[in-house]
N, C-alpha and C positions, 0 to 999 in steps of 0.2 A: 504494500500500500504506500503510495507516494505521500510527500508532505502536503500536496494539494488535497489528496483524499482525506487525510487526517483533519485538515482544516475544514473541509466540507462536512465531515462527520460531526465535528465540534459545533459547527454552525447549525446543523439540524437538531442536535441535542438542545442547544440554546433555544431554538425556535419552538420546541415542544412546550416551553413554559409560557408561550404567548397565548393570550385569550382573544386575539384579533384575527379577522379574515379567515383563511382556510383552517388555521389551527383551532379557532373557536368551533368550527364545524366538526373537526376531528374529535375534540374533547366531548362535545355534546353527543357525538355518535358512538364513541367507544363506551360512554356511560350508559347509553341506551342498550348496548349489547350487554354490559355488566348487569344492568337491572334485569334483563330478560333471563340471564343465566342464574341469577339469584332465585328467580321464580322457578326456573326449570329444575334446579337442584335442591329445592327446599324440602323435598321428601326424605332424602338420604339421612340427614342428621336425626330424624325422628322415627326411622324405620322400626327400631326395636320397641320404642315407646308405643307406636301405633299398633304393632303386633300384640303386645301384652295387654293394652287397654281394650282393644276390640276383639281379642281372642282369635287372632288369625294364625294360620300355620306358616311355617317357613316357606312352603311352596307358594302360598298366596302372596307373601311379601315379595318373593322373587318375581312373581307375575306382575305385581304393581310396578316393580322396577323396570321390567321389560316394556310395560305399557308406556312408561315415561319416555321411551325412545322409539316406540313402534311406528308412529306416524311422522317422525322427524324426517325420515328419508324422502317419502313422497312430498311432504310439505315443503322441503327445500326446493324441489323442482317447481311446484306450483307458485311458491312465493317468488322464485326467480323470474317466472313469467309475469307475475303481477307487478313487480317493481320495474321491469323493463317497459311495461305498458303504462303504469300510473305514476311511477317515480318513487324513489326511496323515502321521501319525507312522509307521504301519506301512508305508505305500506308499513313503515316502522311504527308510526303512531297507532295505526289500526291494530297491529300485533300486540303492542303494549296495553292498549285499552281493552282489547279482547281478553287478555290474561286474567283480568280481575274476575271474570265470570266463572271459568272452570276452577280457578284457584280458590275462590270462595266456596264453591261446591265441594272441593276436596277438603277444605278446612272444617266444614260442618258435617262431613260424611260420617255415617255410623254403620254402614254396611260395606261388605267387600265389593259388591256390584257397583255401588256409587263411587267408591275409590277408584275402581278400574276405569269407569267411563270418564270421570273427571281427569284422571291422569292421561288417558288417551288424548283428550282435548288439549291438555297442557303440553303434550309432546310437540304440538305445532309451534308453541312459543320458542322451543329450542331451535327452530329453523330460522329465527330472526337474524342470525349471524350474516347470512348472505346479503341482506339488505344494505348493511353498512359497507360491504365491500364495494358496491357500485357507488354509494354516496361519496366515500372517500376518494375514489378514482375520478369522480367528476370535479373535485376541487384541487387535486394535486397533480402537477406535471409528471410525466413518466420518470424523469430522473430522481424524483422524490417519492414515488408511489410505493416502493417497497418498504421504506421506513415508515410511512404513514399507515400502510395496511398492517405492518407488523405491530405498531403501537395499538391500532384498533383491535387486532386479534388478541394480542398478548394481554393488554390491560383489561379488555372486556371479558376475556376468558377467565380472568381472576375472580369473576363473580361466583364461580362454582366453589372456589376455596373460601371466599367471603361468607357464603351461605353456610358452609360446614362449621366455621368457628364462631360466627356472629349470631346465628339463629338460636342455638342452644343457650347462649348467654342471655338473649332477649327473653326466651322462655323461662330461664331461671329467675330473671328479674320480675317477670309477671307472676310466676308461681301458680300452683294448683294443677288439678288433673287436666284442665283444658288449656294449659299454657302453650302446648304445641299448636293448638288450633289458632290461637291469637297470633302466635309468632309467624305461622305460615300465612294467615289471612292478611297480615299487614303488608307482606311483600307484594301481593296482588294489587292492593290499593296504591302503594307507591308506584308500581309499574303503570297503572292507569293514569295517575296524576302526571307522571313524567312523560307519558305518551302525548298528553295534551300540551305540555310545555315544549316538547320536541316539535310538534306540529307548528307551533307559533314561532319557533326560534331559528329554523333553518330553511334554506331553499335547496332545490335539487341541484342547481348549478349556479356558478357565479353570474353576476349581472352581464347580460349580453351574450351568454353562451347557450346555444340550443341544446335541448335534451333529445338525443337520438333514440328512436324506438325501432324495434324489429318490424319488418314488413308484414310478417304473418305470425299468428298466435296459435298455440296448441302443442308445439314441440320446438326444440332448439332449431333455429334457422341455420342451415349449413349451405355451402356455396359451390360444392363440386359433387358429381355423381357418386364417386367412391365414398365420399363422406356420408351420404345418406345411408349406405349399407353399414358403415362404421358406427353411425349413431344408433341404428337399429340394434346392433349387437351390444353397444354400450348401455342401452336402456334396459336390457333384460335383467341384470342384477338388481336394478332399482325396484323392480316388482318382485323378483324371486326372494328378496330378503324378507318380505312379509311372510312368506312360507316358512323361512327359517325361524322367525319369531314365533309363529304358530306351533312349529315343531317343538321349540323350547318350552312353551307353555304346556303342550300336550305331554311332554316328557316329565313335567312336574306333577302330572295327574290332575291339572285344573280343567283341561279341555278334554272332552270325550273323543273317541275315534270318529264319530259322526261329525263333530265340530271341526276336527282336523281336515276331513274330506271336504267339508263345506268351504273352509278357507282355501284349500288347494284349488277348488273349482273357481272361486272368486279371483284368485291370483291369476289363473289361466285366462279368464275373461278379461281382466284388467290388462294383462300383457297383450292380448289381441287388440284391444282398444288403443293401447299405447303405440303399438306398431303401426296400426292404420293411421294414427295421427302423424307419426314420423313421415310416412310416405305422402300423406295428403299435404302437409305443410311444406314439404320440400320438393314438390313437383317441379318448380323452376330449376332446382339444382339437378334433379334427375335429367331434365331436358338440356342441361349445360347452358343455361341462359345468363349466368352471371358474368359480367365483364371481368377481365383479369384484375383490374385495380380494386374490385370490390370483394375479392375472394380472401379467405383465410385458411391456413392449414389445420384441418380437423385433428391431425395427429397431436397437436398441442393440447387439445381438450382431453384426449385419451391419456396422454402421458401425465398430465396434471391430476387426473382422477386416480391413476395408479399411485402416484407419489403421495397424494393425500390419504389414500387407503392405508399406505404403509406408515405414514407419520401420525396424523391425527387419530387414525383407527387404533394404532398401537398405544398412543398416549391414553386414550379412554380406557383401554383394556388394562394397562399397567396401573393406572391410578386406582382402578377397581380392585385389583388383586394384591397390590403391594403391601397394604397394612397386614393382611393375613400372612403373606409371605415372610415378612419380618418377624411376626409373632411366632410362627411355626418354626422358622429356621434358627432364630437366636433366642427364643423364649422370652421375648419382650412382652410387657403388659400392653393392654389396649391403647392406653394413652401414649406410651413410649413408641409403640409400633406405628401409631397414626402420625406422631410427630416425625419419626424417621422417614416415613413414606411421603410426607407432605412436601419434602424438598423437590420431588419430581414435578409437582404442580406449580410450586412457587417459582420455578425457573421460567415460567411463562412471562413474568414481568420484564425480564431482560432478554431471554433467548429468542423469543419470537420477533420482537423489534430488531434484535441484533441480526437475525437471519435476513430480514427485509433490508436492513441497512447495508449488509454485505452485498446483497444482490444489486443495490443501487451503486455501490462504490467500486466493485471489482471488475466492471466493464463487460461482463457477460452473465446474464441471468441464468442461462443454460448451464454454464460451467459451475456457477455457485450452487445450483440445485444438485448437480451431479456430485460435487464434492461433499455436500452435506449428507446426501444419501449414502455415500461411501463411508462416512464417519458413523452413520447409523448402523450399517452392516456390522462394523467392528464393535460398536457399542452393545448390541444385543448378543453378540457372541460372548463378550466379556460377562454380561449379566447371566448368561446360561451357565457360567462357571461358578456363580456365587453359591456358597454353602457354608455350613458351620465352621469350616476351616478358615474362612475369611473373618478377620475382625469386623464387627458390624459397622464400625466407623468408616473403614475402607469400603465396605459394601455401599454405604450411603453415598460416599464420594463417587463410586463407580456409577451408581444410579443417576446422580446429578450430571455427570459427564455425558452419559447416554441421553439424558433428558435435554441437554443443550442441543444435540443434533436432531432430536425429535422435533423440538419446537422451533429451532432455527430453520429446519426443513419446511415446516408449515409456513413460516414467514416467507421463505423463498418461493413456495408454490403460489402464494397469493400476491407475490411481487410480479408474477407473470399473468395470472388469471385476468385482471382487468384490462390487460393490454392485448389480449387475443383478438377481440373484435368488440369495439365499443358498444354497439347497439344491442348486443346479446350478452354483455358481460354479466348481467344479473343471472341469466340462465346458466352460463358457464360456471359462475360461482356456486350456484345451487347444485349443479351436477357434481362438481368436485367436492363440495361439502357433504353431499349425500354419500359419496364413496367413502368419506371419512367415517361416517356412521356405520356403513356396511362393514368396513374394516373392523370396527369395534365389536360388532355382533359376531363376525366370523372368528376373530381372535378369542373372544370370551367363550365361544362354543368349543374351540380347540382346547382352551384351558380346562373346560369341564371334562372333555373326553381324554385328555392326556395329562402330563405333568407340567409343572411350571418351567422346568428346564427345556422341555420340548417346545413349549409355547414361545419362549425367548428365541429358540432356534428358528421356529416358523416365522417369527417377526423379522429376524435377520434375513431370511430367504425372501420375504416380501420386500424388504429394503433393497436387496440386490436386484429384484425385478424392477423396482422403481428407479434404481440407478441406470439400468439398461434402457428403460423407457425414456428417462430424461435425456439420453443421448440423441433421441429422435426429435427433440424439441427444436422448432425453428425459431430463432430469436425474433420476437415481434418487431415489426417496423416501428421506428421512432421510440425504441425502448428507453433511450436516455435523453429524449428531447427536453429542453429547458422550459418549454411552454406547454400549456394545455393542448392536447391533440383532439380535434373534433372530427367525428364521422360525418363529413359534410354531406355525403349523399343521403344518409338516413335522416339527418337533421332537416335537410331541405324538404324531403318527402313528408316528414312529420309536420312541418309548418303548413303544408298544403292540404293536410287531411281534414275532412269535415269533422266537426265536433271537438277538435283539439285547438288549443290556443296557439296561434302562430308564434314562432320564436325566431329571432335573428340568428343567422349562421355565419359567424366570423370565421376567417381562415385560421387564425390562431389567437388565443387570448391568454393573458396571464393575470392571475389574481394574487394580489400582494398581501 
């Protein structure tokens, strides 16, 4: 890294303390993500309390936990479409205001069925992450977008850790048998209030910059015939993962054989509908009607999905299993094991922004992602060797080193996502984010069926596949432009559409 790069990095860090212009939008947006994650993760700290108070079985508690993520995968796809159509300001506000309804229902629930239904609805709130990806990319020029997206993802993602340590304290302050209900209920009210604040406090783009929208809705818009077939293949896991969730619930004995068959039929029907939408929306691409200057390489989308599967997917799985791993391997108590494992999540505060900043400064987003995936391969191999022979302090250090590559890799993925194609960046973000959730479900299932050591080796193999896939990435055009880059073709079409407010379409614009 040159002296100029160091100076640039220092300037960006200083800029993060600003509350003006684009930095104000960044801070308001990462806090929206933070609030949504507090709501999404408000069940875990009280799982045992809810089980004991309502007389639930361990299988039922696991089922509620699965319901908390069940609809996040499809929701990320549909939310990506919505924000490309209506803009991130309105969509993020709608998600946060919506959260108060199922969250309140969960807080007052007294039956397993109500807990399941309300948690299914709350899993949609966990998909809010993709909205901010596009919002941030609309305000920051390409040469700074990695750092900005890293801060958004890393600081916002800390909402999960904040829920884990703050909500029990709030419940302890309130006291009584219903303390968990009040503690959870407050988070939904805070989310709704902040949603209204967010709606009034931001705009989708800086003044004078048009908001580019996709030409067609219903599926990701691609621009080449081969990409249509690639998209058809890439969407299969997005539906099939619902079958995996159903199988997990059936395996716990909560769903009957008939229920599992019914879900399987529904998944097949949904898959057919999804495939029909892919080919309907992309008829122009199948006919090869897109001009060369309006095309984008679909292999970037596929590679980024694979990379996020390996990085964010493994992070969610490791955070879930690590407290138990430390307790069983070194005989630590619950509090000590939780504290030891928390370092993995706390790295989000610096590692994810760091990965985005490296992507901005090292001159190649592709090579940065490849290098971080390589570090992740090694990191999980090292974690597979952890055992009683290791001093637990060194084991924590090894986990945190691995965590750096996990979360810096996530930052590097989303340093590329918003640059793939401006007008569909919400859908690309949604698809990559969905693959992260798919990765978590796959890895957790592997963990149930095998040992922790095997799980770490499987994660290392996934990171190796991500490394190979990242070599196929085509560096996006204008990856390091100093000014905001506008999809002029889409913005011009948007301005002419009936029912939409016309927007000016400048060639380039800078927001200070």
